[in-house]
GULO-383541 format. One line per 2 residues: number of its first residue (from 1); their letters; for each residue x, y, z of N, C-alpha, C. Coordinates in nm, 3 decimals. Example, Ala and Ser with C-alpha at 12.3 -4.5 7.8 and 13.67 -1.06 7.14 Angstrom:
1 = AS = 1.319:-0.569:0.780:1.230:-0.450:0.780:1.320:-0.330:0.780 ~ 1.285:-0.225:0.708:1.367:-0.106:0.714:1.290:0.003:0.787
REM end
This chain:
1 = MI = 19.511:27.489:25.522:19.386:27.438:25.619:19.253:27.507:25.560 ~ 19.225:27.621:25.478:19.111:27.651:25.420:19.098:27.566:25.297
3 = SE = 19.180:27.525:25.222:19.135:27.422:25.127:19.109:27.311:25.172 ~ 19.160:27.248:25.291:19.129:27.131:25.341:18.965:27.143:25.403
5 = RA = 18.938:27.242:25.449:18.791:27.263:25.496:18.712:27.272:25.357 ~ 18.756:27.338:25.272:18.667:27.360:25.151:18.622:27.216:25.081
7 = RE = 18.752:27.112:25.093:18.733:26.986:25.048:18.610:26.908:25.149 ~ 18.622:26.939:25.258:18.548:26.867:25.327:18.384:26.901:25.332
9 = LN = 18.350:27.031:25.323:18.248:27.063:25.256:18.178:27.030:25.117 ~ 18.282:27.018:25.034:18.252:26.957:24.888:18.200:26.795:24.920
11 = NS = 18.301:26.742:25.003:18.255:26.579:25.039:18.131:26.573:25.083 ~ 18.074:26.660:25.185:17.962:26.648:25.245:17.826:26.656:25.136
13 = NN = 17.862:26.768:25.061:17.781:26.780:24.933:17.774:26.684:24.847 ~ 17.881:26.625:24.802:17.877:26.510:24.718:17.812:26.382:24.789
15 = GV = 17.834:26.366:24.922:17.775:26.237:25.005:17.620:26.256:24.984 ~ 17.579:26.369:25.020:17.409:26.382:25.004:17.363:26.349:24.854
17 = LG = 17.436:26.426:24.758:17.418:26.400:24.618:17.404:26.236:24.601 ~ 17.524:26.181:24.633:17.545:26.044:24.610:17.437:25.962:24.683
19 = DY = 17.372:26.005:24.811:17.285:25.903:24.857:17.146:25.929:24.782 ~ 17.113:26.065:24.752:17.005:26.068:24.652:16.993:25.983:24.532
21 = DK = 17.124:25.974:24.471:17.141:25.902:24.342:17.090:25.755:24.387 ~ 17.134:25.715:24.487:17.119:25.569:24.509:16.962:25.562:24.512
23 = LK = 16.887:25.635:24.590:16.735:25.618:24.577:16.712:25.639:24.414 ~ 16.759:25.720:24.333:16.702:25.731:24.204:16.734:25.610:24.126
25 = RS = 16.838:25.533:24.142:16.891:25.396:24.091:16.812:25.323:24.153 ~ 16.760:25.299:24.251:16.691:25.180:24.293:16.545:25.193:24.240
27 = AE = 16.504:25.341:24.254:16.373:25.345:24.176:16.352:25.304:24.027 ~ 16.483:25.338:23.964:16.481:25.287:23.822:16.490:25.158:23.805
29 = DS = 16.568:25.081:23.882:16.567:24.937:23.872:16.448:24.881:23.913 ~ 16.354:24.942:23.993:16.203:24.882:24.011:16.149:24.912:23.879
31 = KA = 16.145:25.022:23.821:16.083:25.054:23.698:16.111:24.941:23.595 ~ 16.237:24.892:23.590:16.293:24.810:23.484:16.221:24.672:23.514
33 = KL = 16.227:24.639:23.653:16.141:24.508:23.686:16.003:24.480:23.648 ~ 15.928:24.601:23.669:15.788:24.607:23.641:15.789:24.614:23.500
35 = AN = 15.878:24.684:23.411:15.850:24.684:23.262:15.891:24.529:23.216 ~ 15.961:24.463:23.292:15.984:24.302:23.260:15.896:24.215:23.315
37 = GG = 15.801:24.246:23.389:15.678:24.167:23.438:15.713:24.118:23.561 ~ 15.812:24.167:23.630:15.865:24.139:23.772:15.780:24.212:23.857
39 = IA = 15.819:24.166:23.996:15.739:24.240:24.114:15.822:24.355:24.195 ~ 15.798:24.482:24.182:15.849:24.574:24.237:15.745:24.706:24.293
41 = LD = 15.809:24.771:24.344:15.731:24.899:24.396:15.746:24.985:24.296 ~ 15.646:25.059:24.234:15.639:25.167:24.131:15.653:25.274:24.209
43 = VD = 15.793:25.369:24.189:15.835:25.459:24.277:15.849:25.593:24.199 ~ 15.797:25.682:24.248:15.796:25.813:24.162:15.928:25.871:24.203
45 = TT = 16.013:25.916:24.102:16.136:25.956:24.093:16.159:26.088:24.090 ~ 16.047:26.156:24.096:16.035:26.309:24.051:16.135:26.395:24.164
47 = GT = 16.122:26.346:24.279:16.204:26.408:24.392:16.354:26.382:24.391 ~ 16.375:26.257:24.344:16.507:26.222:24.346:16.592:26.294:24.236
49 = QT = 16.481:26.321:24.123:16.569:26.362:23.994:16.590:26.514:24.024 ~ 16.502:26.592:24.091:16.513:26.731:24.118:16.642:26.741:24.222
51 = VS = 16.643:26.675:24.302:16.806:26.675:24.397:16.912:26.665:24.315 ~ 16.907:26.514:24.223:17.032:26.492:24.167:17.068:26.573:24.035
53 = NN = 16.987:26.668:23.979:16.999:26.732:23.895:17.040:26.883:23.916 ~ 17.024:26.912:24.040:17.068:27.067:24.085:17.184:27.023:24.181
55 = KV = 17.283:27.152:24.186:17.375:27.141:24.235:17.358:27.191:24.418 ~ 17.424:27.133:24.488:17.403:27.190:24.646:17.447:27.333:24.637
57 = DT = 17.343:27.432:24.711:17.409:27.571:24.736:17.538:27.594:24.820 ~ 17.618:27.640:24.787:17.710:27.669:24.857:17.734:27.799:24.928
59 = KT = 17.770:27.818:25.055:17.787:27.951:25.117:17.935:27.980:25.083 ~ 17.920:28.131:25.056:18.047:28.190:25.018:18.086:28.261:25.158
61 = LT = 18.205:28.239:25.232:18.254:28.290:25.325:18.372:28.380:25.292 ~ 18.348:28.509:25.297:18.454:28.600:25.296:18.472:28.695:25.418
63 = ET = 18.586:28.724:25.419:18.630:28.835:25.531:18.728:28.946:25.441 ~ 18.668:29.074:25.485:18.743:29.193:25.409:18.836:29.263:25.515
65 = VT = 18.978:29.251:25.478:19.070:29.309:25.577:19.131:29.431:25.481 ~ 19.126:29.535:25.583:19.200:29.694:25.525:19.331:29.663:25.604
67 = LD = 19.414:29.687:25.501:19.572:29.691:25.537:19.621:29.818:25.556 ~ 19.697:29.833:25.682:19.737:29.979:25.711:19.901:29.958:25.683
69 = NK = 19.955:30.007:25.572:20.113:29.981:25.554:20.181:30.047:25.665 ~ 20.144:30.154:25.727:20.233:30.222:25.840:20.212:30.125:25.971
71 = HP = 20.133:30.023:25.987:20.157:29.943:26.117:20.149:29.797:26.051 ~ 20.262:29.751:26.020:20.240:29.604:25.971:20.207:29.499:26.071
73 = NE = 20.223:29.523:26.206:20.194:29.406:26.310:20.023:29.418:26.315 ~ 19.979:29.528:26.317:19.842:29.541:26.309:19.765:29.463:26.189
75 = SI = 19.838:29.494:26.069:19.776:29.412:25.945:19.810:29.273:25.959 ~ 19.915:29.215:25.985:19.934:29.067:26.020:19.839:29.037:26.138
77 = AA = 19.790:29.109:26.227:19.696:29.044:26.339:19.572:29.044:26.290 ~ 19.533:29.158:26.189:19.404:29.170:26.118:19.393:29.036:26.024
79 = IT = 19.488:29.004:25.944:19.466:28.901:25.855:19.463:28.772:25.947 ~ 19.525:28.746:26.025:19.515:28.623:26.104:19.384:28.617:26.171
81 = AA = 19.337:28.730:26.229:19.194:28.739:26.287:19.082:28.700:26.182 ~ 19.099:28.746:26.055:19.029:28.719:25.967:19.029:28.557:25.923
83 = RD = 19.151:28.516:25.915:19.171:28.382:25.880:19.094:28.296:25.975 ~ 19.118:28.294:26.105:19.081:28.228:26.219:18.934:28.245:26.220
85 = KL = 18.863:28.360:26.188:18.704:28.367:26.166:18.664:28.289:26.066 ~ 18.717:28.293:25.932:18.696:28.220:25.809:18.693:28.069:25.847
87 = LK = 18.800:28.032:25.899:18.826:27.872:25.940:18.712:27.828:26.035 ~ 18.688:27.957:26.132:18.596:27.904:26.235:18.453:27.879:26.162
89 = DM = 18.403:27.964:26.074:18.286:27.972:26.013:18.269:27.839:25.910 ~ 18.402:27.824:25.856:18.401:27.692:25.745:18.384:27.566:25.850
91 = EA = 18.432:27.556:25.975:18.436:27.438:26.061:18.268:27.442:26.100 ~ 18.213:27.545:26.127:18.062:27.529:26.159:17.997:27.482:26.036
93 = SV = 18.019:27.538:25.907:17.947:27.481:25.818:17.997:27.333:25.786 ~ 18.097:27.267:25.803:18.137:27.158:25.791:18.070:27.066:25.897
95 = AQ = 18.032:27.120:26.029:17.981:27.032:26.117:17.834:27.025:26.070 ~ 17.765:27.128:26.012:17.625:27.126:25.984:17.615:27.040:25.856
97 = NS = 17.697:27.051:25.763:17.691:26.958:25.639:17.710:26.821:25.690 ~ 17.805:26.798:25.761:17.831:26.655:25.803:17.696:26.575:25.872
99 = AT = 17.647:26.682:25.964:17.525:26.626:26.024:17.379:26.609:25.916 ~ 17.387:26.700:25.855:17.268:26.687:25.712:17.314:26.545:25.642
101 = SV = 17.448:26.536:25.600:17.482:26.401:25.522:17.457:26.303:25.610 ~ 17.473:26.283:25.724:17.432:26.162:25.821:17.297:26.155:25.812
103 = NA = 17.202:26.255:25.817:17.054:26.253:25.815:17.030:26.182:25.697 ~ 17.094:26.230:25.587:17.054:26.216:25.447:17.077:26.051:25.427
105 = DN = 17.204:26.013:25.473:17.257:25.865:25.443:17.155:25.781:25.530 ~ 17.110:25.828:25.667:17.009:25.734:25.744:16.889:25.726:25.680
107 = YV = 16.842:25.837:25.633:16.710:25.846:25.543:16.700:25.750:25.414 ~ 16.821:25.758:25.347:16.831:25.662:25.235:16.837:25.527:25.273
109 = DT = 16.928:25.475:25.364:16.948:25.349:25.400:16.822:25.297:25.460 ~ 16.719:25.387:25.533:16.585:25.326:25.578:16.499:25.306:25.475
111 = AL = 16.508:25.412:25.389:16.416:25.401:25.252:16.461:25.278:25.169 ~ 16.574:25.254:25.148:16.605:25.132:25.061:16.581:25.016:25.133
113 = KN = 16.580:25.004:25.270:16.571:24.892:25.342:16.410:24.857:25.325 ~ 16.325:24.973:25.366:16.183:24.947:25.355:16.133:24.904:25.212
115 = KA = 16.194:24.979:25.116:16.180:24.931:24.987:16.194:24.778:24.953 ~ 16.302:24.731:24.990:16.349:24.599:25.000:16.259:24.507:25.075
117 = DV = 16.238:24.544:25.169:16.134:24.455:25.260:15.989:24.452:25.193 ~ 15.927:24.550:25.143:15.801:24.560:25.089:15.812:24.478:24.959
119 = EA = 15.905:24.490:24.883:15.949:24.402:24.760:15.936:24.265:24.797 ~ 16.005:24.215:24.885:16.029:24.101:24.952:15.876:24.032:24.992
121 = WL = 15.828:24.132:25.068:15.665:24.074:25.113:15.580:24.063:24.966 ~ 15.579:24.170:24.876:15.525:24.137:24.768:15.533:24.017:24.688
123 = QK = 15.667:23.964:24.664:15.698:23.863:24.603:15.631:23.725:24.698 ~ 15.670:23.738:24.831:15.617:23.625:24.903:15.470:23.604:24.894
125 = ET = 15.392:23.730:24.900:15.253:23.715:24.899:15.190:23.692:24.748 ~ 15.275:23.735:24.625:15.242:23.673:24.491:15.252:23.546:24.494
127 = AR = 15.370:23.476:24.559:15.384:23.329:24.544:15.292:23.256:24.634 ~ 15.227:23.301:24.734:15.135:23.260:24.819:14.998:23.256:24.740
129 = VR = 14.958:23.345:24.669:14.842:23.353:24.579:14.846:23.272:24.476 ~ 14.977:23.255:24.404:14.982:23.141:24.306:14.960:23.033:24.356
131 = NV = 15.021:22.970:24.474:14.983:22.850:24.551:14.837:22.816:24.586 ~ 14.788:22.915:24.615:14.635:22.903:24.638:14.543:22.889:24.527
133 = RD = 14.582:22.970:24.412:14.518:22.965:24.287:14.533:22.827:24.236 ~ 14.679:22.759:24.230:14.685:22.630:24.188:14.620:22.529:24.301
135 = EI = 14.613:22.545:24.415:14.544:22.479:24.514:14.389:22.451:24.454 ~ 14.333:22.572:24.443:14.189:22.569:24.387:14.182:22.528:24.285
137 = AK = 14.269:22.534:24.170:14.237:22.451:24.054:14.228:22.323:24.056 ~ 14.345:22.252:24.135:14.344:22.116:24.193:14.217:22.055:24.255
139 = NT = 14.197:22.129:24.356:14.043:22.101:24.407:13.946:22.112:24.337 ~ 13.944:22.203:24.254:13.812:22.199:24.160:13.800:22.085:24.056
141 = DS = 13.919:22.052:24.020:13.911:21.894:23.956:13.878:21.792:24.048 ~ 13.914:21.798:24.173:13.881:21.670:24.248:13.726:21.700:24.282
143 = VS = 13.673:21.821:24.289:13.525:21.824:24.333:13.454:21.797:24.207 ~ 13.503:21.829:24.100:13.433:21.779:23.967:13.436:21.632:23.949
145 = HF = 13.538:21.558:23.973:13.535:21.424:23.974:13.456:21.348:24.083 ~ 13.444:21.418:24.189:13.356:21.366:24.304:13.208:21.392:24.259
147 = KT = 13.182:21.512:24.195:13.054:21.509:24.169:13.015:21.419:24.037 ~ 13.101:21.377:23.955:13.070:21.293:23.837:13.044:21.178:23.902
149 = YK = 13.144:21.097:24.002:13.123:20.977:24.094:12.977:20.978:24.157 ~ 12.956:21.083:24.232:12.843:21.109:24.286:12.716:21.092:24.188
151 = DQ = 12.723:21.124:24.094:12.613:21.138:24.003:12.598:20.959:23.955 ~ 12.726:20.918:23.919:12.715:20.779:23.873:12.649:20.673:23.986
153 = VL = 12.683:20.711:24.119:12.651:20.619:24.207:12.478:20.642:24.236 ~ 12.439:20.770:24.221:12.300:20.802:24.228:12.219:20.739:24.122
155 = KT = 12.276:20.746:24.003:12.215:20.693:23.896:12.183:20.541:23.909 ~ 12.286:20.480:23.973:12.300:20.338:23.988:12.218:20.307:24.106
157 = LD = 12.203:20.379:24.206:12.094:20.351:24.316:11.978:20.367:24.250 ~ 11.942:20.459:24.187:11.807:20.485:24.125:11.736:20.345:24.050
159 = ED = 11.854:20.309:23.961:11.818:20.190:23.879:11.802:20.066:23.987 ~ 11.876:20.058:24.060:11.889:19.953:24.162:11.752:19.951:24.243
161 = RA = 11.710:20.077:24.290:11.580:20.105:24.344:11.447:20.053:24.277 ~ 11.466:20.089:24.112:11.357:20.086:24.027:11.348:19.893:24.043
163 = KA = 11.455:19.851:24.014:11.447:19.697:24.003:11.381:19.629:24.127 ~ 11.433:19.703:24.242:11.384:19.632:24.360:11.239:19.655:24.387
165 = EK = 11.178:19.769:24.330:11.048:19.792:24.331:10.958:19.715:24.265 ~ 11.029:19.685:24.153:10.939:19.567:24.061:10.945:19.455:24.107
167 = IT = 11.047:19.402:24.182:11.066:19.274:24.215:10.937:19.274:24.342 ~ 10.947:19.364:24.431:10.876:19.374:24.543:10.717:19.369:24.506
169 = NK = 10.694:19.457:24.368:10.562:19.443:24.342:10.519:19.326:24.279 ~ 10.605:19.257:24.214:10.588:19.113:24.152:10.527:19.037:24.295
171 = RI = 10.609:19.035:24.392:10.595:18.948:24.481:10.448:18.962:24.558 ~ 10.427:19.102:24.581:10.289:19.131:24.648:10.207:19.107:24.540
173 = RN = 10.180:19.108:24.407:10.086:19.069:24.335:10.073:18.933:24.331 ~ 10.167:18.833:24.341:10.179:18.696:24.341:10.127:18.646:24.463
175 = KL = 10.118:18.714:24.580:10.074:18.666:24.687:9.916:18.707:24.702 ~ 9.881:18.774:24.639:9.751:18.834:24.648:9.655:18.736:24.541
REM end
């Protein structure tokens, strides 16, 4: 029973370390994406490295029992009481560690989801910026073509106006 509780305590500790390792790996994946020219969050991994490189402190639970050889029944009762107290303390530690593990798991899940959402938004916005830039380039060409056309039309109109003025001026002169 004691060894079972000890395993439960270790499992909680391993769960917390595993959760933080997920964060660290996600941050490292982001750094690799950025290094390859991709779009990702640049995440500081200092906190996750600190957690991942340290072992979780464990609480040592001990009970000292003085045995009296003259009264074996009292010694057995003392040992049983010490064992029960130790199991009770271990149970409390298991409960506390389980709650911490659940909190860490929720934190990591939320952090990873938020990171994924932000990266998806960044990718969408980057695509939108590229589309706008392409549209501007396309419209700039259209505007340039329209300006060239406009200049040609105005030039033709100026030439036609000059011809019309010559013709009008000749008629007016001929009438006089």
